PLY file of the C-alpha trace (Angstrom):
ply
format ascii 1.0
element vertex 317
property float x
property float y
property float z
element edge 316
property int vertex1
property int vertex2
end_header
8.90 27.35 13.01
7.65 23.84 13.83
10.25 21.18 14.48
10.70 18.87 11.51
9.31 15.39 12.07
11.43 12.40 11.09
9.02 9.49 10.55
10.51 6.01 10.46
8.31 3.33 8.86
9.19 -0.28 9.64
8.01 -2.70 6.98
8.10 0.29 4.67
8.32 -1.67 1.42
5.31 -3.91 2.07
1.70 -3.43 1.03
0.79 -0.68 3.51
4.26 0.88 3.45
4.13 1.30 -0.32
0.67 2.82 0.01
2.08 5.30 2.51
4.97 6.11 0.18
2.55 6.94 -2.63
0.31 9.14 -0.47
3.26 10.92 1.17
4.79 11.60 -2.25
1.50 13.10 -3.44
1.25 15.38 -0.40
4.90 16.53 -0.12
4.53 17.98 3.40
7.64 20.15 4.02
7.84 19.66 7.82
8.04 15.85 7.53
10.99 13.67 6.52
10.14 10.02 5.83
12.35 6.92 6.10
10.89 3.69 4.75
12.79 0.64 6.03
12.88 -2.79 4.44
14.05 -6.04 6.01
17.38 -5.47 4.24
18.04 -2.34 6.31
17.84 -4.02 9.73
16.81 -7.27 11.34
14.22 -6.04 13.84
14.38 -9.40 15.64
17.82 -8.26 16.83
17.81 -5.59 19.58
21.20 -4.15 18.64
20.35 -3.87 14.94
17.10 -2.16 15.91
18.96 0.31 18.13
21.51 0.96 15.38
18.90 1.84 12.75
17.15 4.18 15.21
20.49 5.81 16.06
21.19 6.28 12.35
17.89 7.96 11.44
16.94 9.55 14.80
13.17 9.34 14.28
10.76 11.59 16.15
7.81 9.40 15.09
7.45 5.74 14.11
4.86 3.84 12.09
5.41 0.18 12.92
4.23 -2.07 10.08
6.89 -4.79 10.12
5.59 -8.22 11.10
5.74 -11.89 10.27
2.53 -12.28 8.31
0.78 -14.89 6.19
-2.53 -16.29 5.09
-4.74 -18.82 6.84
-2.79 -21.95 5.90
0.64 -20.55 6.80
-0.73 -19.48 10.19
-2.12 -22.95 10.79
1.35 -24.47 10.24
3.50 -21.97 12.12
1.57 -20.54 15.09
4.62 -20.72 17.39
6.85 -18.87 14.91
4.20 -16.18 14.44
3.95 -15.75 18.22
7.67 -15.63 19.04
8.90 -13.58 16.09
6.20 -10.93 16.35
6.54 -10.56 20.12
10.30 -10.11 19.76
10.04 -7.65 16.87
7.35 -5.56 18.55
9.25 -5.39 21.83
12.43 -4.29 20.06
10.65 -1.52 18.13
8.59 -0.22 21.06
11.38 -0.32 23.64
13.90 1.27 21.28
11.32 3.97 20.52
11.02 4.62 24.27
14.80 4.63 24.74
15.24 7.01 21.80
12.64 9.52 22.95
10.30 8.93 20.01
7.25 11.18 20.47
4.65 8.90 18.92
4.43 5.33 17.66
1.54 4.03 15.55
1.54 0.22 15.29
-0.61 -1.81 12.93
-2.76 -4.67 14.27
-5.44 -6.78 12.54
-9.07 -7.71 13.14
-7.99 -11.34 13.57
-6.88 -10.39 17.10
-10.51 -10.23 18.25
-12.15 -13.10 20.16
-13.45 -15.98 18.07
-16.63 -16.26 20.15
-18.02 -12.76 20.25
-20.96 -10.57 19.26
-20.92 -8.45 16.12
-19.99 -5.89 15.11
-16.71 -5.99 17.01
-15.33 -2.72 18.36
-12.19 -1.44 20.06
-13.41 -2.34 23.57
-13.63 -6.08 22.80
-10.02 -7.00 21.93
-9.22 -8.90 25.13
-12.66 -10.42 25.83
-11.74 -14.02 24.91
-9.38 -16.24 22.89
-8.83 -15.50 19.19
-9.63 -18.04 16.47
-7.48 -21.15 16.85
-6.20 -20.94 13.27
-3.95 -17.93 13.96
-3.72 -17.63 17.74
0.06 -17.10 17.67
-0.10 -14.01 15.46
-3.21 -12.74 17.24
-1.82 -12.89 20.77
1.45 -11.26 19.66
-0.49 -8.39 18.10
-2.79 -8.04 21.13
0.30 -7.57 23.29
1.13 -4.34 21.42
-2.04 -2.82 22.87
-1.02 -4.03 26.34
2.48 -2.60 25.88
1.15 0.74 24.63
-0.84 1.18 27.82
2.09 0.05 29.96
4.52 2.49 28.30
1.98 5.27 28.73
1.28 4.38 32.36
4.92 4.07 33.40
6.67 6.55 31.10
3.97 8.75 29.57
4.70 7.49 26.04
2.21 8.32 23.30
2.08 4.88 21.66
-1.12 3.76 19.94
-2.28 1.31 17.29
-4.67 0.98 14.39
-6.74 -2.08 13.52
-7.42 -2.31 9.78
-9.72 -4.87 8.25
-8.49 -6.95 5.26
-6.03 -4.76 3.36
-5.34 -5.18 -0.35
-3.81 -3.21 -3.19
-0.70 -2.81 -5.37
2.53 -4.30 -3.93
0.60 -6.97 -2.01
1.94 -10.49 -1.48
0.26 -12.49 -4.24
1.65 -15.87 -3.16
-0.73 -18.68 -4.09
-0.13 -20.71 -0.93
0.58 -18.19 1.81
-0.94 -14.90 0.67
-4.16 -13.38 1.97
-7.47 -14.09 0.31
-7.82 -11.26 -2.23
-4.26 -11.22 -3.62
-4.43 -15.02 -3.71
-7.63 -14.82 -5.77
-6.01 -12.32 -8.11
-3.00 -14.55 -8.77
-5.14 -17.69 -9.16
-7.40 -15.94 -11.66
-4.40 -14.69 -13.62
-3.05 -18.26 -13.88
-6.45 -19.78 -14.73
-7.06 -17.27 -17.50
-3.56 -17.69 -18.91
-3.79 -21.51 -18.90
-7.45 -21.80 -19.85
-8.17 -23.83 -16.69
-10.94 -23.59 -14.07
-10.50 -21.15 -11.20
-10.39 -23.14 -7.95
-11.22 -21.20 -4.78
-10.45 -22.73 -1.39
-13.47 -22.94 0.90
-17.17 -22.35 0.35
-16.97 -18.66 -0.57
-19.47 -17.86 2.19
-17.24 -16.12 4.79
-17.82 -12.37 5.02
-15.04 -9.78 5.07
-14.56 -6.01 5.04
-11.79 -5.09 2.61
-9.90 -1.78 2.75
-7.82 -0.45 -0.14
-4.20 0.14 0.85
-4.27 3.77 -0.34
-7.34 4.50 1.80
-5.60 2.89 4.77
-2.48 4.97 4.14
-4.49 8.21 4.21
-6.17 7.17 7.44
-2.86 6.19 9.05
-1.46 9.62 8.25
-4.44 11.14 10.02
-3.80 8.90 13.05
-0.12 9.92 13.11
-0.91 13.63 12.89
-4.24 14.06 14.66
-5.32 11.06 16.75
-4.28 11.54 20.40
-5.70 8.46 22.13
-3.66 5.53 23.43
-6.72 3.33 22.86
-6.64 1.61 19.43
-8.89 2.61 16.55
-10.45 0.37 13.90
-9.82 1.56 10.33
-12.46 -0.05 8.17
-15.07 0.50 5.54
-18.67 0.67 6.78
-20.52 -2.48 7.84
-22.80 -2.25 4.80
-19.73 -2.66 2.58
-18.93 -6.16 3.90
-18.77 -8.74 1.08
-18.53 -12.52 0.86
-15.44 -14.24 -0.51
-17.63 -15.31 -3.43
-18.55 -11.68 -4.16
-14.90 -10.64 -3.91
-13.98 -13.42 -6.35
-16.64 -12.15 -8.77
-15.09 -8.68 -8.66
-11.70 -10.21 -9.46
-12.98 -12.33 -12.35
-14.84 -9.31 -13.74
-11.68 -7.19 -13.58
-9.77 -9.92 -15.48
-12.70 -10.55 -17.86
-12.32 -14.21 -16.88
-15.00 -16.37 -18.52
-13.89 -19.82 -17.33
-15.37 -22.19 -14.76
-15.20 -21.26 -11.06
-15.00 -24.13 -8.52
-15.25 -23.82 -4.73
-13.23 -26.52 -2.94
-15.32 -27.05 0.20
-12.83 -29.60 1.55
-10.63 -26.61 2.46
-11.11 -24.63 5.68
-13.12 -21.41 5.60
-11.48 -19.96 8.71
-13.68 -17.48 10.57
-17.06 -17.12 8.89
-17.26 -13.42 9.74
-15.46 -10.76 11.76
-17.60 -7.71 11.09
-15.99 -4.60 12.56
-17.61 -1.34 13.58
-15.98 1.85 12.33
-18.25 4.07 14.46
-15.26 5.46 16.39
-13.53 6.41 13.13
-16.75 7.96 11.82
-17.05 10.15 14.93
-13.70 11.66 14.04
-14.01 11.55 10.22
-17.71 11.36 9.31
-17.10 12.36 5.69
-14.11 10.19 4.81
-14.77 8.64 1.40
-13.49 5.12 0.76
-12.54 3.99 -2.74
-15.28 1.90 -4.36
-14.22 -1.74 -3.96
-14.78 -2.70 -7.60
-12.60 0.21 -8.67
-9.93 -0.69 -6.11
-9.94 -4.35 -7.20
-9.64 -3.29 -10.86
-6.69 -0.99 -10.05
-4.99 -3.80 -8.11
-5.58 -6.33 -10.91
-4.22 -3.89 -13.49
-1.14 -3.25 -11.32
-0.54 -6.99 -10.86
-0.74 -7.68 -14.59
1.58 -4.76 -15.39
4.08 -5.82 -12.70
3.68 -9.60 -12.82
7.38 -10.37 -13.28
8.53 -8.30 -10.30
5.58 -8.66 -7.91
5.78 -10.69 -4.68
4.40 -14.16 -5.38
0 1
1 2
2 3
3 4
4 5
5 6
6 7
7 8
8 9
9 10
10 11
11 12
12 13
13 14
14 15
15 16
16 17
17 18
18 19
19 20
20 21
21 22
22 23
23 24
24 25
25 26
26 27
27 28
28 29
29 30
30 31
31 32
32 33
33 34
34 35
35 36
36 37
37 38
38 39
39 40
40 41
41 42
42 43
43 44
44 45
45 46
46 47
47 48
48 49
49 50
50 51
51 52
52 53
53 54
54 55
55 56
56 57
57 58
58 59
59 60
60 61
61 62
62 63
63 64
64 65
65 66
66 67
67 68
68 69
69 70
70 71
71 72
72 73
73 74
74 75
75 76
76 77
77 78
78 79
79 80
80 81
81 82
82 83
83 84
84 85
85 86
86 87
87 88
88 89
89 90
90 91
91 92
92 93
93 94
94 95
95 96
96 97
97 98
98 99
99 100
100 101
101 102
102 103
103 104
104 105
105 106
106 107
107 108
108 109
109 110
110 111
111 112
112 113
113 114
114 115
115 116
116 117
117 118
118 119
119 120
120 121
121 122
122 123
123 124
124 125
125 126
126 127
127 128
128 129
129 130
130 131
131 132
132 133
133 134
134 135
135 136
136 137
137 138
138 139
139 140
140 141
141 142
142 143
143 144
144 145
145 146
146 147
147 148
148 149
149 150
150 151
151 152
152 153
153 154
154 155
155 156
156 157
157 158
158 159
159 160
160 161
161 162
162 163
163 164
164 165
165 166
166 167
167 168
168 169
169 170
170 171
171 172
172 173
173 174
174 175
175 176
176 177
177 178
178 179
179 180
180 181
181 182
182 183
183 184
184 185
185 186
186 187
187 188
188 189
189 190
190 191
191 192
192 193
193 194
194 195
195 196
196 197
197 198
198 199
199 200
200 201
201 202
202 203
203 204
204 205
205 206
206 207
207 208
208 209
209 210
210 211
211 212
212 213
213 214
214 215
215 216
216 217
217 218
218 219
219 220
220 221
221 222
222 223
223 224
224 225
225 226
226 227
227 228
228 229
229 230
230 231
231 232
232 233
233 234
234 235
235 236
236 237
237 238
238 239
239 240
240 241
241 242
242 243
243 244
244 245
245 246
246 247
247 248
248 249
249 250
250 251
251 252
252 253
253 254
254 255
255 256
256 257
257 258
258 259
259 260
260 261
261 262
262 263
263 264
264 265
265 266
266 267
267 268
268 269
269 270
270 271
271 272
272 273
273 274
274 275
275 276
276 277
277 278
278 279
279 280
280 281
281 282
282 283
283 284
284 285
285 286
286 287
287 288
288 289
289 290
290 291
291 292
292 293
293 294
294 295
295 296
296 297
297 298
298 299
299 300
300 301
301 302
302 303
303 304
304 305
305 306
306 307
307 308
308 309
309 310
310 311
311 312
312 313
313 314
314 315
315 316
């Protein structure tokens, strides 16, 4: 009989963690026990609290999602905080995993870690080829260091630590904050307010930047595959295909269609666009899973909009 896995998920009540909870509940795999942590369970910036929560649950596997995160404008204001807090949190989780004999750790990075000046599409070999975009260099360098640490733990101790690099994630349980949230949940909240108040929808920037969006439930299914089947230390990009890249303007149109918003839409070009594109290749993923079917983006946006409207009073905003 196979040993039962105890899988500890840091950041387990956030966007991706809630997606994992839903997928795990649907599967009900008997040889896996799941523990989804929230920030209330332990302060992962504190080494002793991190050790205590690991000692309590005795995980055999860890999915590390916890991070200090935010949208473009929060990153611009707090690059130092993003750097220091994420480095500290990541080091606590990875070193405690090593100390505790955890068999596998899957950490979550972001495509913003890639060099600002680069060729496209970006792939897993290009992470450290140059500085990231200046708007979020603190967060980006902290996340890059997880890849460095994974290789160091493997080289020195034989640890099987790896990481995934999703493109822009969205879905139910996202952070819909108007100032500090990411682009799609921010658009959803803004459209909700504009429709309710009968006011124009104002979108920051030109709407021209291109992004690949991945639905949180699709990402959760892929992360389960990485946990169970993917044996490389090298990171892997989890993304929709390049042909499915859309502009911010096109994403906004999907949101307004889902809301049946008929009001005026204004693009405030005095606001920063951030990176104009960061197209990622999922060719490595497709070699492993050539037939994986992603949720149609319009459908995923509609499901997210419906969830937000149904849970407006209790959602993060």
